[in-house]
C-alpha positions as CSV (number, residue, x, y, z in Angstrom):
1,X,0.0,0.0,0.0
2,X,1.4,3.4,-1.0
3,X,1.5,6.4,1.4
4,X,-1.3,7.9,-0.7
5,X,-3.5,4.9,-0.3
6,X,-2.7,4.5,3.4
7,X,-3.4,8.2,4.2
8,X,-6.7,8.3,2.4
9,X,-8.0,4.9,3.6
10,X,-7.1,5.8,7.2
11,X,-8.9,9.2,7.2
12,X,-11.9,8.0,5.3
13,X,-12.5,5.1,7.7
14,X,-11.6,2.4,5.3
15,X,-8.7,-0.1,5.6
16,X,-6.3,1.8,7.9
17,X,-3.5,-0.5,9.0
18,X,-0.6,0.4,9.0
19,X,-1.5,4.0,9.8
20,X,0.9,6.6,8.3
21,X,3.8,7.4,10.6
22,X,3.6,11.2,10.8
23,X,4.8,12.1,14.3
24,X,5.0,15.9,13.6
25,X,7.3,18.4,11.9
26,X,9.9,20.3,13.8
27,X,10.5,24.1,13.5
28,X,13.8,25.7,12.8
29,X,14.7,26.2,16.4
30,X,13.8,22.6,17.1
31,X,16.2,21.3,14.5
32,X,18.9,23.6,15.9
33,X,18.4,22.0,19.3
34,X,18.2,18.5,17.9
35,X,21.6,18.9,16.1
36,X,23.1,19.3,19.6
37,X,21.2,16.3,20.9
38,X,22.1,13.5,18.5
39,X,20.6,14.4,15.1
40,X,23.4,14.4,12.5
41,X,24.1,17.6,10.7
42,X,23.1,17.5,7.0
43,X,20.7,14.6,7.4
44,X,16.9,15.1,7.1
45,X,15.2,14.5,10.5
46,X,12.7,12.0,9.1
47,X,15.4,10.0,7.4
48,X,17.4,9.9,10.6
49,X,14.3,9.0,12.6
50,X,13.5,6.0,10.4
51,X,17.1,4.8,10.8
52,X,16.9,5.2,14.6
53,X,13.7,3.1,14.5
54,X,15.2,0.5,12.2
55,X,12.6,1.2,9.5
56,X,13.4,1.3,5.8
57,X,13.2,4.6,3.9
58,X,9.6,5.8,3.3
59,X,7.9,8.9,2.0
60,X,5.1,10.6,3.7
61,X,4.7,13.5,1.3
62,X,1.8,15.9,1.0
63,X,2.4,18.1,-2.0
64,X,0.3,21.2,-2.6
65,X,-1.2,21.7,-6.0
66,X,0.8,24.3,-7.9
67,X,-2.0,26.9,-8.1
68,X,-1.9,30.3,-6.4
69,X,-4.9,31.6,-4.4
70,X,-2.8,34.5,-3.2
71,X,-3.0,38.1,-4.4
72,X,-1.2,38.9,-7.6
73,X,0.7,41.1,-7.5
74,X,1.8,41.0,-3.9
75,X,2.9,44.1,-2.0
76,X,6.5,45.2,-1.9
77,X,8.3,43.7,1.1
78,X,10.4,46.3,2.9
79,X,11.8,47.3,6.2
80,X,10.2,50.6,7.4
81,X,12.0,50.9,10.7
82,X,14.6,49.0,12.8
83,X,15.1,49.8,16.5
84,X,15.2,48.1,19.9
85,X,15.7,44.6,18.5
86,X,12.6,44.9,16.2
87,X,11.8,45.4,12.6
88,X,8.7,47.2,11.4
89,X,8.0,45.9,7.9
90,X,5.5,46.1,5.2
91,X,4.8,42.4,4.4
92,X,3.8,40.8,1.1
93,X,0.1,41.1,2.1
94,X,0.3,44.8,2.6
95,X,0.2,44.8,6.4
96,X,2.5,46.8,8.6
97,X,4.0,44.3,11.0
98,X,6.5,44.3,13.8
99,X,8.8,41.3,14.4
100,X,12.0,40.5,16.2
101,X,15.1,41.2,14.3
102,X,16.1,37.6,14.9
103,X,14.4,37.2,11.5
104,X,14.1,39.5,8.5
105,X,10.9,40.6,6.7
106,X,10.8,37.3,4.7
107,X,9.8,35.5,7.9
108,X,6.2,36.5,7.3
109,X,6.3,35.0,3.8
110,X,7.8,31.7,4.9
111,X,7.4,31.2,8.7
112,X,10.2,29.0,10.1
113,X,9.6,29.2,13.8
114,X,7.4,30.4,16.7
115,X,7.8,34.2,16.6
116,X,5.5,36.7,18.2
117,X,4.3,39.5,15.8
118,X,2.5,42.7,16.3
119,X,0.4,44.3,13.7
120,X,0.2,48.1,13.2
121,X,-1.9,48.4,10.1
122,X,-3.9,46.3,7.7
123,X,-4.4,46.7,3.9
124,X,-8.2,46.9,4.0
125,X,-9.4,49.6,6.3
126,X,-11.8,51.5,4.0
127,X,-14.0,50.6,1.1
128,X,-11.5,52.4,-1.2
129,X,-8.8,50.0,0.1
130,X,-11.2,47.1,-0.7
131,X,-11.7,48.2,-4.2
132,X,-8.0,48.3,-4.8
133,X,-7.5,44.9,-3.1
134,X,-10.0,43.2,-5.3
135,X,-7.9,44.0,-8.4
136,X,-5.2,41.7,-7.0
137,X,-7.5,38.7,-7.1
138,X,-8.3,38.1,-10.8
139,X,-8.6,34.4,-11.7
140,X,-6.9,34.6,-15.0
141,X,-4.0,36.8,-14.0
142,X,-0.7,35.4,-15.3
143,X,1.0,33.4,-12.5
144,X,-2.2,32.1,-11.0
145,X,-1.6,28.8,-12.8
146,X,1.8,27.5,-14.0
147,X,2.4,27.6,-17.7
148,X,2.6,23.8,-17.9
149,X,-0.3,23.2,-15.6
150,X,-2.0,20.6,-17.9
151,X,1.2,18.6,-18.3
152,X,1.8,18.7,-14.5
153,X,-1.7,17.4,-13.9
154,X,-1.2,14.6,-16.3
155,X,2.2,13.7,-14.7
156,X,0.5,13.6,-11.3
157,X,-1.9,10.9,-12.2
158,X,0.4,8.0,-11.2
159,X,1.5,9.7,-7.9
160,X,2.2,8.0,-4.6
161,X,2.1,11.3,-2.7
162,X,-1.0,13.2,-1.5
163,X,-2.0,16.0,-3.8
164,X,-3.5,18.7,-1.7
165,X,-5.3,21.9,-2.7
166,X,-4.7,24.4,0.1
167,X,-6.8,27.5,0.5
168,X,-7.8,30.1,3.1
169,X,-11.3,29.9,4.6
170,X,-13.4,33.1,4.6
171,X,-12.6,34.0,8.2
172,X,-8.9,33.5,7.7
173,X,-8.9,35.5,4.5
174,X,-10.8,38.5,5.8
175,X,-8.6,38.5,8.9
176,X,-5.6,38.8,6.6
177,X,-7.2,41.8,4.8
178,X,-8.7,43.6,7.8
179,X,-7.0,42.4,10.9
180,X,-8.6,40.3,13.6
181,X,-9.9,43.1,15.9
182,X,-11.1,45.2,12.9
183,X,-12.9,42.2,11.4
184,X,-14.7,41.4,14.6
185,X,-15.9,45.0,14.8
186,X,-17.1,44.8,11.2
187,X,-19.2,41.7,11.9
188,X,-21.2,43.9,14.4
189,X,-20.9,47.4,12.8
190,X,-21.0,46.7,9.1
191,X,-22.2,43.2,8.4
192,X,-23.0,44.1,4.8
193,X,-19.4,44.9,4.1
194,X,-18.3,41.6,5.7
195,X,-20.8,39.8,3.5
196,X,-19.5,41.6,0.4
197,X,-15.9,40.5,1.1
198,X,-16.9,37.0,1.9
199,X,-19.0,36.7,-1.3
200,X,-16.1,38.0,-3.3
201,X,-13.7,35.5,-1.8
202,X,-16.2,32.6,-2.2
203,X,-16.6,33.4,-5.9
204,X,-12.9,33.8,-6.5
205,X,-12.1,30.4,-5.0
206,X,-15.0,28.8,-6.8
207,X,-13.7,30.1,-10.1
208,X,-10.2,28.6,-9.4
209,X,-11.8,25.3,-8.5
210,X,-13.8,25.4,-11.8
211,X,-10.5,25.7,-13.8
212,X,-9.0,22.8,-11.9
213,X,-12.0,20.5,-12.2
214,X,-11.5,17.8,-14.8
215,X,-7.7,18.4,-15.1
216,X,-6.6,16.5,-12.0
217,X,-8.3,14.7,-9.2
218,X,-7.3,16.2,-5.9
219,X,-6.7,13.9,-2.9
220,X,-7.3,16.4,-0.2
221,X,-8.5,20.0,0.2
222,X,-7.2,21.7,3.3
223,X,-9.0,24.9,4.4
224,X,-6.9,27.1,6.7
225,X,-9.4,28.7,9.1
226,X,-7.7,29.5,12.4
227,X,-10.7,30.8,14.3
228,X,-10.5,29.6,17.9
229,X,-8.9,30.6,21.2
230,X,-8.4,28.4,24.2
231,X,-11.8,27.3,25.3
232,X,-13.9,29.3,22.8
233,X,-14.2,30.1,19.1
234,X,-13.2,33.6,18.0
235,X,-16.7,34.3,16.7
236,X,-19.9,32.7,17.9
237,X,-21.4,29.6,16.3
238,X,-24.4,31.7,15.4
239,X,-22.1,34.1,13.4
240,X,-20.3,31.1,11.8
241,X,-23.7,29.8,10.7
242,X,-24.8,33.2,9.4
243,X,-21.6,34.4,7.6
244,X,-19.4,31.4,6.9
245,X,-21.5,28.3,6.3
246,X,-22.9,29.4,2.9
247,X,-19.3,29.5,1.7
248,X,-18.5,26.1,3.1
249,X,-21.7,24.6,1.6
250,X,-20.8,25.9,-1.9
251,X,-17.1,25.0,-1.8
252,X,-17.8,21.5,-0.4
253,X,-20.3,20.8,-3.1
254,X,-17.9,21.9,-5.8
255,X,-15.0,20.0,-4.3
256,X,-17.1,16.8,-4.1
257,X,-18.2,17.3,-7.7
258,X,-14.5,17.5,-8.7
259,X,-14.0,14.0,-7.1
260,X,-12.2,14.9,-3.9
261,X,-13.5,12.9,-0.9
262,X,-11.3,14.4,1.9
263,X,-11.9,18.0,3.1
264,X,-9.9,19.0,6.1
265,X,-10.1,22.2,8.2
266,X,-6.9,23.4,10.0
267,X,-7.8,25.5,13.0
268,X,-5.8,26.0,16.2
269,X,-7.7,26.4,19.5
270,X,-10.8,24.8,20.9
271,X,-13.0,23.7,18.0
272,X,-15.6,21.4,19.5
273,X,-18.4,24.0,19.1
274,X,-17.4,24.4,15.4
275,X,-17.2,20.7,14.5
276,X,-21.0,20.1,14.3
277,X,-21.3,22.9,11.6
278,X,-18.3,21.5,9.7
279,X,-19.9,18.1,9.7
280,X,-23.2,19.6,8.5
281,X,-21.6,21.1,5.4
282,X,-19.6,17.9,4.6
283,X,-16.2,18.7,6.0
284,X,-14.8,15.4,7.3
285,X,-11.4,15.9,8.8
286,X,-9.8,18.5,11.1
287,X,-6.5,19.3,12.7
288,X,-4.2,19.8,14.8
289,X,-6.5,19.2,17.8
290,X,-4.6,21.1,20.4
291,X,-4.9,19.4,23.8
292,X,-3.9,22.5,25.8
293,X,-6.9,24.3,24.2
294,X,-9.3,21.7,25.6
295,X,-9.7,19.4,22.6
296,X,-10.0,15.7,23.7
297,X,-10.3,13.6,20.6
298,X,-11.2,10.5,22.5
299,X,-14.3,12.4,23.8
300,X,-14.9,13.9,20.4
301,X,-14.9,10.5,18.8
302,X,-17.6,9.4,21.2
303,X,-19.6,12.4,20.4
304,X,-19.2,12.6,16.6
305,X,-18.4,9.0,15.7
306,X,-17.1,8.5,12.2
307,X,-18.5,11.8,10.9
308,X,-15.1,13.4,11.6
309,X,-11.5,12.3,11.2
310,X,-8.6,13.8,13.1
311,X,-4.9,14.5,12.6
312,X,-2.8,15.5,15.5
313,X,-4.2,15.3,19.0
314,X,-1.0,14.2,21.0
315,X,-0.2,16.8,23.7
316,X,3.2,18.4,22.9
317,X,3.7,19.0,26.6
318,X,3.6,15.3,27.3
319,X,6.0,14.6,24.4
320,X,8.4,17.1,25.9
321,X,8.1,15.5,29.3
322,X,9.0,12.1,27.8
323,X,9.0,8.8,29.7
324,X,5.9,7.6,31.5
325,X,4.2,11.0,30.9
326,X,4.6,10.7,27.1
327,X,3.6,7.0,27.1
328,X,0.4,7.7,29.1
329,X,-0.6,10.4,26.7
330,X,0.0,8.4,23.6
331,X,-1.8,5.3,25.1
332,X,-4.7,7.5,26.2
333,X,-5.4,8.7,22.7
334,X,-4.1,6.3,20.0
335,X,-5.5,2.9,20.8
336,X,-9.1,4.0,21.5
337,X,-9.4,5.7,18.2
338,X,-7.6,3.1,16.1
339,X,-9.7,0.4,17.8
340,X,-12.8,2.4,16.9
341,X,-12.2,2.1,13.2
342,X,-9.4,4.5,12.4
343,X,-10.1,8.0,11.1
344,X,-7.1,9.2,12.9
345,X,-3.4,9.9,12.1
346,X,-1.7,10.6,15.4
347,X,0.8,13.5,15.5
348,X,2.0,16.3,17.7
349,X,-0.8,18.7,18.2
350,X,1.0,21.5,16.4
351,X,4.5,22.2,15.0
352,X,7.0,20.3,17.2
353,X,8.6,22.9,19.6
354,X,12.2,23.0,20.7
355,X,11.5,21.8,24.2
356,X,10.8,18.3,22.7
357,X,14.3,16.8,22.7
358,X,15.6,14.6,19.9
359,X,15.8,11.5,22.3
360,X,12.2,12.1,23.5
361,X,11.0,12.6,19.9
362,X,12.6,9.3,18.9
363,X,11.0,7.5,21.9
364,X,7.6,9.0,21.1
365,X,7.9,8.1,17.5
366,X,8.9,4.5,18.4
367,X,5.7,4.1,20.4
368,X,3.7,5.5,17.5
369,X,5.4,3.1,15.2
370,X,4.4,0.2,17.4
371,X,0.8,1.3,17.7
372,X,0.4,2.2,14.0
373,X,1.7,-1.1,12.7
374,X,5.3,-0.3,11.7
375,X,7.2,-2.0,14.5
């Protein structure tokens, strides 16, 4: 069974053994620490991990479809000010952002680590800003699709990797344009403006999907939709139902018509109150299931059954503690879900932080390998 077959059959509650071994991806600072703890320089961490576990080389590759949902053209990236250990930059999305000078302005384009940011200004603050922003989202703008897109689609037909279409949900996208606090105020003060922006984004994504349909069959669609804090969603379920669910309904219908069976939402924070609405529209997987935010996927499986699959769900704090604490956490989560029919790929419940040591990561991965059928 290829990785592609194993990944899809696991999350779609079909044949699911062995389960893909995907313990979690380290950030840059994590790799730096691991290189002082036993990971060889110049060797990819997953290759080294497999060698530590005595497993043959394998690929667990999820490759994004080479289609751009981002603005074209982007804004000029530039440093506006540098003082007191911080850069104030204009990022590629048009926001004025402050970051540590440990990184340069390109960090925002390609995040490598856990870095606190502060936003000073966002690109859409008035309707005039919005009219200018819309011009950057034309479906047929050169660069939206690669020149050899048809050939690439044809070449992907015999793939063993997961081909994923990755896009921003309406809440995520409006937050990028307007800023979180500004957007929340707009939901209350100018709902018609919010609806106008959501409708525009919905139509834009649908037009891109239309141009993809029939050229290649996507394995997974991942909707990035960070919209929850610890213990609560950022907007109420009632507002999700009013503003966002029409978009989800339309996209899911179009994605299903294009032959994709797996639609996944990626949201940090506590998402239990959101899951019923995602199920209602046909979304059938979610991640990363942060334990510190209150997500208990054992309890969620009991509540939602096989209507929702999960990726993640292993408490990063327990992995960092190692030993019996780590073992107890993994055994708390993994066997109950796998014994209940799968629909679960266990992994660290976010990017692997630097307080998880290389030896503890190896021990944790070894236990996953045993439970998932590799050892």
